[in-house]
N, C-alpha and C positions, 0 to 999 in steps of 0.2 A: 504494500500500500504506500503510495506517494501522496502525502497530505498536501504538499505544495501544488501538485497537479490535480488533486482530487481524482485520482485514478488508481486502479489496481492492476497488478501484473501477475501473470502465471509464473509459478515457481515449481520446477520439476522436482519430483521426489528424489531425495538424496542430495539436493543442492546445499551449498554452504550457508544459505540464509537461515539464521537461527530464529528470526522473528516470523517466518512463514507460518501460515495457518492453513489447515486442511479445508478445502472447499469442494463439496460434492453436489452433483445434481444428476438427474435423469432427464432425458428428452426424447421425444418422438415426433416425427413428421405427421401432421394430420391434414395437410392440404398443400397445394402448390399451384403456381402459375408458371408461365414461361420464364419469369425473372425472379420470383420469390418463393420461399417456403414458409408455411405456417407451422410452427413447432409448439408443442406443449411441453413445458418445463416443470419438473417437480424438484423443488429445492430440498436437499437433504441437510444442508448447512445454510447459514445466512450471512454471507460475507458482503462487504461493500462492493457494489457493482458486479456481483458474482456472475449473474446471467450474462450481462454485457461483455465482461472480460472473457469468460469461458467460450461463449459462442464466437466471439471475434477470433480467439485463438484457434478455433476449428476452421477458420476461413469463412465464417458465416456471420458477419456483423449484423446487428439489428438495423432495419431500415431507418434511416435518418440519424443514426448515432455516429456523428462525426468524431467524437472523442475516441471511439473504439473501432474506427476504420470504415464506416459507411462512406461511399463515394460522394454523396450529396445529402443535404438536409431535407426534411419534410417541409412543405411550404409554410407551416405554422411553427416550425422550429422544434416540434416534438420528436420523440422517437416512437417507433411502433412496438411498444411493450405494454401489454395489458394484463393486469392481475385479475384473474377470473375466480380464484378460490382462495379465500383467506380465512384462517382460523386463529383466534387469539383469546386470551383471558381479558375480560373487560377490566380496565384499571380501577373502577370504583365499585361495581357490583360483584367483581370477582367471579363472574359467570363465564363459561366457555361460549364464545361467539363464533359464528360461521357465516360467511357471506359467499354466495356462489352466483356468478353471472355467466351467461352463455359466451363461448369463445367468439370473438369478433375479429374480422380481418378487414382493415381499411382498404387493402389492395384489392381484395375480392369483393368489397362493398357489401358484405353480408355477415350475418351470424351463421355459424355452421351447426 
């Protein structure tokens, strides 16, 4: 993690970096066009910019994500990253909360 750049980097297992932290995720392709893939990501750890960094390292940066290698920005400056399933403990009520939205692909202009 580089705080000055507000960016994270991949560190291979066995590297000399002593401050490196494990970052794991699973992903699968659930749709595609001739230029883009729609992937579903399951985070197994929660590191800063983990999805952005790891997908970029695979040669598949997120659409519009200039910081991690996308060739151009989205017209509104956003990146095409959508959280569709979130589970957390409510900070006041201490109840387990879960929010699920349909997967949405702005490139395909539809919910899947």
